[in-house]
C-alpha atoms as an extended CHARMM CRD file, in Angstrom:
* protein
*
       199  EXT
         1         1  GLY       CA            -64.5520000000       35.0050000000     -114.8390000000  PROA      1               0.0000000000
         2         2  GLY       CA            -62.5630000000       31.8240000000     -115.3180000000  PROA      2               0.0000000000
         3         3  TRP       CA            -63.4970000000       28.7660000000     -116.9000000000  PROA      3               0.0000000000
         4         4  SER       CA            -67.0080000000       27.4960000000     -115.5090000000  PROA      4               0.0000000000
         5         5  SER       CA            -69.7010000000       24.7760000000     -115.4520000000  PROA      5               0.0000000000
         6         6  GLU       CA            -71.5390000000       26.8560000000     -118.1760000000  PROA      6               0.0000000000
         7         7  ASP       CA            -68.4710000000       26.6230000000     -120.6290000000  PROA      7               0.0000000000
         8         8  ALA       CA            -68.1920000000       22.9800000000     -119.8920000000  PROA      8               0.0000000000
         9         9  ARG       CA            -72.0220000000       22.5100000000     -120.7720000000  PROA      9               0.0000000000
        10        10  VAL       CA            -71.4960000000       23.9580000000     -123.7580000000  PROA      10              0.0000000000
        11        11  VAL       CA            -68.3750000000       21.9570000000     -124.8360000000  PROA      11              0.0000000000
        12        12  CYS       CA            -70.2520000000       18.4870000000     -124.0860000000  PROA      12              0.0000000000
        13        13  ARG       CA            -73.3290000000       19.6400000000     -125.9940000000  PROA      13              0.0000000000
        14        14  GLN       CA            -71.4110000000       20.6780000000     -128.9000000000  PROA      14              0.0000000000
        15        15  LEU       CA            -69.7420000000       16.8270000000     -128.9530000000  PROA      15              0.0000000000
        16        16  GLY       CA            -73.2130000000       15.7330000000     -128.6890000000  PROA      16              0.0000000000
        17        17  HSD       CA            -73.1320000000       14.5010000000     -124.8660000000  PROA      17              0.0000000000
        18        18  ASP       CA            -75.7820000000       15.4280000000     -122.2760000000  PROA      18              0.0000000000
        19        19  PRO       CA            -74.8210000000       18.7530000000     -120.8150000000  PROA      19              0.0000000000
        20        20  ALA       CA            -76.2950000000       17.9510000000     -117.6760000000  PROA      20              0.0000000000
        21        21  THR       CA            -73.3850000000       15.7790000000     -116.7910000000  PROA      21              0.0000000000
        22        22  ALA       CA            -70.4930000000       18.5300000000     -117.7170000000  PROA      22              0.0000000000
        23        23  SER       CA            -68.1440000000       19.2630000000     -115.4940000000  PROA      23              0.0000000000
        24        24  ILE       CA            -64.9370000000       21.0980000000     -115.4430000000  PROA      24              0.0000000000
        25        25  LYS       CA            -61.3420000000       19.3610000000     -114.7350000000  PROA      25              0.0000000000
        26        26  ASP       CA            -58.1030000000       20.3780000000     -113.9860000000  PROA      26              0.0000000000
        27        27  TYR       CA            -55.2400000000       19.5060000000     -116.6980000000  PROA      27              0.0000000000
        28        28  SER       CA            -52.9090000000       21.9530000000     -115.5100000000  PROA      28              0.0000000000
        29        29  SER       CA            -50.2070000000       19.5500000000     -114.6020000000  PROA      29              0.0000000000
        30        30  LEU       CA            -50.2140000000       18.1620000000     -118.2670000000  PROA      30              0.0000000000
        31        31  PRO       CA            -47.6490000000       20.1140000000     -120.9680000000  PROA      31              0.0000000000
        32        32  PRO       CA            -49.1410000000       23.1470000000     -122.6440000000  PROA      32              0.0000000000
        33        33  GLY       CA            -50.3750000000       23.0770000000     -126.2800000000  PROA      33              0.0000000000
        34        34  PRO       CA            -51.2870000000       25.9510000000     -128.4430000000  PROA      34              0.0000000000
        35        35  VAL       CA            -53.9910000000       28.1070000000     -127.4210000000  PROA      35              0.0000000000
        36        36  PHE       CA            -56.8980000000       28.9770000000     -129.5370000000  PROA      36              0.0000000000
        37        37  LEU       CA            -59.4470000000       30.8410000000     -127.3270000000  PROA      37              0.0000000000
        38        38  ASP       CA            -58.5960000000       33.0100000000     -124.2680000000  PROA      38              0.0000000000
        39        39  HSD       CA            -61.2410000000       33.9180000000     -121.4810000000  PROA      39              0.0000000000
        40        40  VAL       CA            -64.2490000000       32.3830000000     -122.6660000000  PROA      40              0.0000000000
        41        41  ASP       CA            -67.4580000000       33.5220000000     -121.5290000000  PROA      41              0.0000000000
        42        42  CYS       CA            -70.6750000000       31.1430000000     -121.8760000000  PROA      42              0.0000000000
        43        43  ASP       CA            -73.8060000000       31.2620000000     -120.1630000000  PROA      43              0.0000000000
        44        44  GLY       CA            -74.5480000000       27.4870000000     -120.8910000000  PROA      44              0.0000000000
        45        45  THR       CA            -77.1550000000       27.6750000000     -123.2890000000  PROA      45              0.0000000000
        46        46  GLU       CA            -74.9200000000       28.0360000000     -126.4630000000  PROA      46              0.0000000000
        47        47  LEU       CA            -74.8790000000       25.4520000000     -129.2500000000  PROA      47              0.0000000000
        48        48  HSD       CA            -71.1190000000       25.9570000000     -129.9910000000  PROA      48              0.0000000000
        49        49  LEU       CA            -67.9810000000       27.1200000000     -127.9390000000  PROA      49              0.0000000000
        50        50  LEU       CA            -67.4720000000       29.7950000000     -130.6900000000  PROA      50              0.0000000000
        51        51  ASP       CA            -70.7950000000       31.4040000000     -129.9640000000  PROA      51              0.0000000000
        52        52  CYS       CA            -69.7340000000       32.2950000000     -126.6700000000  PROA      52              0.0000000000
        53        53  GLY       CA            -68.3590000000       35.6220000000     -125.3770000000  PROA      53              0.0000000000
        54        54  ARG       CA            -64.4900000000       35.6050000000     -125.3890000000  PROA      54              0.0000000000
        55        55  TYR       CA            -61.5300000000       38.1450000000     -124.8290000000  PROA      55              0.0000000000
        56        56  GLY       CA            -59.0660000000       38.8670000000     -127.1510000000  PROA      56              0.0000000000
        57        57  ASN       CA            -59.0110000000       37.7850000000     -130.8200000000  PROA      57              0.0000000000
        58        58  ILE       CA            -59.2930000000       34.2570000000     -131.8720000000  PROA      58              0.0000000000
        59        59  GLY       CA            -55.5980000000       32.6420000000     -132.0940000000  PROA      59              0.0000000000
        60        60  ASP       CA            -54.1410000000       35.3410000000     -129.7070000000  PROA      60              0.0000000000
        61        61  HSD       CA            -52.0570000000       33.6920000000     -126.8460000000  PROA      61              0.0000000000
        62        62  MET       CA            -52.8410000000       35.5980000000     -123.6930000000  PROA      62              0.0000000000
        63        63  SER       CA            -50.1650000000       35.5400000000     -120.9690000000  PROA      63              0.0000000000
        64        64  GLY       CA            -51.1440000000       33.5360000000     -117.7520000000  PROA      64              0.0000000000
        65        65  CYS       CA            -53.7780000000       31.3670000000     -119.3440000000  PROA      65              0.0000000000
        66        66  PHE       CA            -54.1080000000       27.6000000000     -118.6980000000  PROA      66              0.0000000000
        67        67  GLU       CA            -55.5850000000       24.9470000000     -120.6330000000  PROA      67              0.0000000000
        68        68  ALA       CA            -59.2970000000       24.0990000000     -120.3350000000  PROA      68              0.0000000000
        69        69  GLY       CA            -60.6650000000       20.5750000000     -119.1980000000  PROA      69              0.0000000000
        70        70  VAL       CA            -63.8820000000       19.5220000000     -119.3490000000  PROA      70              0.0000000000
        71        71  ASP       CA            -65.3010000000       15.9690000000     -118.3280000000  PROA      71              0.0000000000
        72        72  CYS       CA            -68.9250000000       14.8460000000     -120.1200000000  PROA      72              0.0000000000
        73        73  GLY       CA            -69.4540000000       12.2190000000     -117.8080000000  PROA      73              0.0000000000
        74        74  ASN       CA            -71.2120000000        9.2600000000     -118.9780000000  PROA      74              0.0000000000
        75        75  GLY       CA            -73.8410000000       11.3260000000     -121.1140000000  PROA      75              0.0000000000
        76        76  SER       CA            -75.5200000000       10.0630000000     -124.3590000000  PROA      76              0.0000000000
        77        77  CYS       CA            -73.2610000000       10.3270000000     -127.6900000000  PROA      77              0.0000000000
        78        78  THR       CA            -74.8560000000       11.5010000000     -131.2050000000  PROA      78              0.0000000000
        79        79  ASP       CA            -75.8140000000        8.0850000000     -133.0530000000  PROA      79              0.0000000000
        80        80  GLY       CA            -73.6060000000        7.1220000000     -135.9440000000  PROA      80              0.0000000000
        81        81  THR       CA            -70.5480000000        8.9320000000     -134.5280000000  PROA      81              0.0000000000
        82        82  VAL       CA            -67.2420000000        7.0510000000     -134.6370000000  PROA      82              0.0000000000
        83        83  ARG       CA            -64.2900000000        7.0190000000     -131.9870000000  PROA      83              0.0000000000
        84        84  LEU       CA            -61.2490000000        5.2870000000     -131.2070000000  PROA      84              0.0000000000
        85        85  SER       CA            -60.8180000000        4.1170000000     -127.4930000000  PROA      85              0.0000000000
        86        86  ASP       CA            -57.4760000000        5.9000000000     -127.2420000000  PROA      86              0.0000000000
        87        87  GLY       CA            -57.8590000000        9.0350000000     -129.2770000000  PROA      87              0.0000000000
        88        88  THR       CA            -55.6270000000        8.2170000000     -132.6000000000  PROA      88              0.0000000000
        89        89  GLU       CA            -55.4090000000        4.5870000000     -132.0900000000  PROA      89              0.0000000000
        90        90  GLY       CA            -57.4100000000        1.7520000000     -130.2800000000  PROA      90              0.0000000000
        91        91  TYR       CA            -60.6420000000       -0.3000000000     -130.2860000000  PROA      91              0.0000000000
        92        92  VAL       CA            -63.4340000000        0.9540000000     -132.8220000000  PROA      92              0.0000000000
        93        93  GLU       CA            -66.5700000000        2.4270000000     -131.1100000000  PROA      93              0.0000000000
        94        94  THR       CA            -69.9480000000        3.1360000000     -132.7150000000  PROA      94              0.0000000000
        95        95  CYS       CA            -72.6170000000        5.4500000000     -130.7100000000  PROA      95              0.0000000000
        96        96  TYR       CA            -75.8340000000        3.4260000000     -131.0930000000  PROA      96              0.0000000000
        97        97  ASN       CA            -79.2040000000        4.5890000000     -129.1690000000  PROA      97              0.0000000000
        98        98  GLY       CA            -76.9220000000        7.0760000000     -127.0460000000  PROA      98              0.0000000000
        99        99  SER       CA            -74.0720000000        4.5300000000     -126.0170000000  PROA      99              0.0000000000
       100       100  TRP       CA            -71.0910000000        3.4810000000     -127.2990000000  PROA      100             0.0000000000
       101       101  PHE       CA            -70.6140000000        0.0890000000     -128.5630000000  PROA      101             0.0000000000
       102       102  GLY       CA            -67.6360000000       -1.8610000000     -130.0940000000  PROA      102             0.0000000000
       103       103  VAL       CA            -67.4380000000       -3.0520000000     -133.5300000000  PROA      103             0.0000000000
       104       104  CYS       CA            -66.8070000000       -6.7300000000     -134.3400000000  PROA      104             0.0000000000
       105       105  GLY       CA            -63.4890000000       -7.3920000000     -136.0670000000  PROA      105             0.0000000000
       106       106  SER       CA            -64.0110000000      -10.9130000000     -137.4200000000  PROA      106             0.0000000000
       107       107  ASP       CA            -65.4630000000      -11.5030000000     -141.0790000000  PROA      107             0.0000000000
       108       108  GLY       CA            -63.2300000000       -9.5950000000     -143.0740000000  PROA      108             0.0000000000
       109       109  TRP       CA            -62.1160000000       -6.3450000000     -140.7800000000  PROA      109             0.0000000000
       110       110  GLY       CA            -59.2010000000       -4.8760000000     -142.5810000000  PROA      110             0.0000000000
       111       111  TYR       CA            -57.5160000000       -2.0920000000     -144.1880000000  PROA      111             0.0000000000
       112       112  GLN       CA            -60.3140000000       -0.7020000000     -146.3850000000  PROA      112             0.0000000000
       113       113  GLU       CA            -62.3290000000       -0.6120000000     -143.1340000000  PROA      113             0.0000000000
       114       114  ALA       CA            -59.4600000000        1.2210000000     -141.3350000000  PROA      114             0.0000000000
       115       115  PHE       CA            -59.1630000000        3.5170000000     -143.9730000000  PROA      115             0.0000000000
       116       116  VAL       CA            -62.5880000000        4.8400000000     -143.7350000000  PROA      116             0.0000000000
       117       117  VAL       CA            -62.2970000000        4.9830000000     -139.7630000000  PROA      117             0.0000000000
       118       118  CYS       CA            -59.3370000000        7.2350000000     -139.9370000000  PROA      118             0.0000000000
       119       119  ARG       CA            -60.7120000000        9.0070000000     -143.0170000000  PROA      119             0.0000000000
       120       120  GLU       CA            -64.1250000000       10.0190000000     -140.7730000000  PROA      120             0.0000000000
       121       121  LEU       CA            -61.9460000000       10.9940000000     -137.9870000000  PROA      121             0.0000000000
       122       122  GLY       CA            -59.7410000000       13.5670000000     -140.1470000000  PROA      122             0.0000000000
       123       123  TYR       CA            -56.6070000000       11.4900000000     -140.4450000000  PROA      123             0.0000000000
       124       124  PRO       CA            -54.8750000000       10.4510000000     -143.8960000000  PROA      124             0.0000000000
       125       125  ALA       CA            -56.4770000000        7.4030000000     -145.5610000000  PROA      125             0.0000000000
       126       126  THR       CA            -52.8290000000        6.1670000000     -146.5710000000  PROA      126             0.0000000000
       127       127  ALA       CA            -51.4220000000        5.3380000000     -143.3210000000  PROA      127             0.0000000000
       128       128  PRO       CA            -53.9720000000        3.4490000000     -140.8090000000  PROA      128             0.0000000000
       129       129  ARG       CA            -53.2050000000        0.0610000000     -139.4730000000  PROA      129             0.0000000000
       130       130  SER       CA            -55.8410000000       -2.3340000000     -138.7380000000  PROA      130             0.0000000000
       131       131  TYR       CA            -56.0410000000       -4.8270000000     -135.6740000000  PROA      131             0.0000000000
       132       132  ASP       CA            -58.4450000000       -7.0560000000     -134.2560000000  PROA      132             0.0000000000
       133       133  SER       CA            -56.5910000000       -8.5550000000     -131.1750000000  PROA      133             0.0000000000
       134       134  SER       CA            -56.3220000000       -7.8500000000     -127.5750000000  PROA      134             0.0000000000
       135       135  GLU       CA            -53.1980000000       -5.2360000000     -128.2920000000  PROA      135             0.0000000000
       136       136  PHE       CA            -55.4140000000       -2.1080000000     -127.0220000000  PROA      136             0.0000000000
       137       137  GLY       CA            -56.5010000000       -3.6050000000     -123.7420000000  PROA      137             0.0000000000
       138       138  ARG       CA            -59.8070000000       -3.1250000000     -122.3330000000  PROA      138             0.0000000000
       139       139  HSD       CA            -62.9640000000       -2.4070000000     -124.7140000000  PROA      139             0.0000000000
       140       140  VAL       CA            -66.6530000000       -1.1020000000     -124.3830000000  PROA      140             0.0000000000
       141       141  GLN       CA            -68.8960000000       -3.8660000000     -123.2520000000  PROA      141             0.0000000000
       142       142  GLY       CA            -71.1490000000       -5.2320000000     -125.9130000000  PROA      142             0.0000000000
       143       143  HSD       CA            -70.9090000000       -4.4200000000     -129.9150000000  PROA      143             0.0000000000
       144       144  TYR       CA            -73.3540000000       -3.0110000000     -132.4520000000  PROA      144             0.0000000000
       145       145  LEU       CA            -71.4990000000       -3.9030000000     -135.6860000000  PROA      145             0.0000000000
       146       146  LEU       CA            -70.1930000000       -6.8670000000     -137.1830000000  PROA      146             0.0000000000
       147       147  GLU       CA            -69.4210000000       -8.0590000000     -140.6600000000  PROA      147             0.0000000000
       148       148  VAL       CA            -68.3480000000       -4.7410000000     -141.7200000000  PROA      148             0.0000000000
       149       149  SER       CA            -67.5430000000       -4.2360000000     -145.3980000000  PROA      149             0.0000000000
       150       150  CYS       CA            -66.1150000000       -1.2350000000     -147.0400000000  PROA      150             0.0000000000
       151       151  VAL       CA            -64.9660000000       -0.4240000000     -150.1610000000  PROA      151             0.0000000000
       152       152  GLY       CA            -62.8070000000        1.9520000000     -148.9060000000  PROA      152             0.0000000000
       153       153  ASN       CA            -63.6840000000        5.4300000000     -150.2940000000  PROA      153             0.0000000000
       154       154  GLU       CA            -66.4680000000        6.1030000000     -147.8160000000  PROA      154             0.0000000000
       155       155  SER       CA            -66.7610000000        8.7600000000     -145.7110000000  PROA      155             0.0000000000
       156       156  SER       CA            -68.9690000000        7.1420000000     -142.7500000000  PROA      156             0.0000000000
       157       157  LEU       CA            -68.2590000000        3.7350000000     -141.2400000000  PROA      157             0.0000000000
       158       158  VAL       CA            -71.9590000000        3.5420000000     -140.0840000000  PROA      158             0.0000000000
       159       159  ALA       CA            -73.9160000000        5.3660000000     -142.8120000000  PROA      159             0.0000000000
       160       160  GLU       CA            -72.1760000000        4.0300000000     -145.7310000000  PROA      160             0.0000000000
       161       161  CYS       CA            -70.3760000000        0.7340000000     -145.3180000000  PROA      161             0.0000000000
       162       162  LEU       CA            -71.9760000000       -2.6840000000     -145.4740000000  PROA      162             0.0000000000
       163       163  SER       CA            -72.7090000000       -4.2840000000     -142.1700000000  PROA      163             0.0000000000
       164       164  THR       CA            -74.7860000000       -6.5840000000     -139.6690000000  PROA      164             0.0000000000
       165       165  VAL       CA            -76.2600000000       -5.1180000000     -136.5010000000  PROA      165             0.0000000000
       166       166  GLY       CA            -76.1660000000       -7.7040000000     -133.3460000000  PROA      166             0.0000000000
       167       167  GLY       CA            -74.7560000000      -11.0720000000     -133.2350000000  PROA      167             0.0000000000
       168       168  SER       CA            -72.0410000000      -12.4690000000     -131.2260000000  PROA      168             0.0000000000
       169       169  CYS       CA            -68.4730000000      -11.5790000000     -131.2920000000  PROA      169             0.0000000000
       170       170  GLU       CA            -65.5200000000      -13.1210000000     -129.4750000000  PROA      170             0.0000000000
       171       171  PRO       CA            -63.9750000000      -10.7120000000     -126.9930000000  PROA      171             0.0000000000
       172       172  LYS       CA            -60.7330000000      -10.8160000000     -128.7560000000  PROA      172             0.0000000000
       173       173  ARG       CA            -62.1140000000       -9.9020000000     -131.9360000000  PROA      173             0.0000000000
       174       174  PHE       CA            -62.9340000000       -6.4850000000     -131.3510000000  PROA      174             0.0000000000
       175       175  ALA       CA            -61.8620000000       -3.9490000000     -134.1250000000  PROA      175             0.0000000000
       176       176  ALA       CA            -59.0890000000       -1.6500000000     -133.7920000000  PROA      176             0.0000000000
       177       177  VAL       CA            -57.3210000000        0.7930000000     -135.6550000000  PROA      177             0.0000000000
       178       178  ARG       CA            -54.1810000000        3.0440000000     -135.3990000000  PROA      178             0.0000000000
       179       179  CYS       CA            -54.3860000000        5.8850000000     -137.5810000000  PROA      179             0.0000000000
       180       180  GLU       CA            -50.7940000000        7.5370000000     -138.2600000000  PROA      180             0.0000000000
       181       181  GLY       CA            -49.8880000000       10.8010000000     -139.5430000000  PROA      181             0.0000000000
       182       182  GLU       CA            -51.1630000000       14.4750000000     -138.8900000000  PROA      182             0.0000000000
       183       183  LYS       CA            -54.7380000000       15.6660000000     -139.5480000000  PROA      183             0.0000000000
       184       184  ILE       CA            -55.4830000000       15.9790000000     -143.3570000000  PROA      184             0.0000000000
       185       185  ASN       CA            -54.0400000000       19.7090000000     -144.2730000000  PROA      185             0.0000000000
       186       186  GLY       CA            -53.6810000000       20.2160000000     -140.6570000000  PROA      186             0.0000000000
       187       187  SER       CA            -57.7690000000       19.8300000000     -140.6130000000  PROA      187             0.0000000000
       188       188  CYS       CA            -59.7740000000       19.3230000000     -137.4930000000  PROA      188             0.0000000000
       189       189  GLY       CA            -63.1980000000       19.1220000000     -139.1430000000  PROA      189             0.0000000000
       190       190  GLU       CA            -65.3600000000       22.1210000000     -139.6140000000  PROA      190             0.0000000000
       191       191  GLU       CA            -64.2600000000       25.4900000000     -138.6310000000  PROA      191             0.0000000000
       192       192  GLY       CA            -64.9150000000       25.8190000000     -135.1390000000  PROA      192             0.0000000000
       193       193  SER       CA            -65.3340000000       22.1600000000     -134.0500000000  PROA      193             0.0000000000
       194       194  VAL       CA            -64.1130000000       20.9770000000     -130.5770000000  PROA      194             0.0000000000
       195       195  ARG       CA            -62.6790000000       17.6990000000     -129.1200000000  PROA      195             0.0000000000
       196       196  LEU       CA            -61.7290000000       16.3420000000     -126.0300000000  PROA      196             0.0000000000
       197       197  ALA       CA            -58.0000000000       15.2980000000     -125.9110000000  PROA      197             0.0000000000
       198       198  GLY       CA            -58.2990000000       12.2490000000     -123.9700000000  PROA      198             0.0000000000
       199       199  SER       CA            -61.2870000000       10.6660000000     -126.0470000000  PROA      199             0.0000000000
């Protein structure tokens, strides 16, 4: 069969979201990109997309295929995960107790912290830009970390950089980062990792 809700559940589970909130989404109106997998066939219980059945070899491009879409809803996230609100740029958000929170950009937020965020997301540590203004528009409600201080060589913002939990933060001071350049060595993390293009 085609792309199904069972396939969507596996994608959301692998990304750390509640698979119960997963649904398929139509992105056929968007410009096509490179195709990695064709005719994926999951039963919905798999931990990783590569555990599912599929037609053809990995990397083969089959004619007539369309890009699969997934909406993971408002499911929980994995604690310690970092993301940017607009993909490669935007407000820095961290997962705590299954929900996304912002990072306060006051008290020294700068290039070292931006280096760590972009490195953690797989982008070159030589090209990030740091922001602490309202340039990126709306951000998530509430924050989890403030007074974040990194040396610049850490691999995890939450686990390795010094920070304070809680406290107050002015809305215009939420930390933001723009990661520039391609993924390091074309890397997208571990082999078989997945991501959502709009997340």
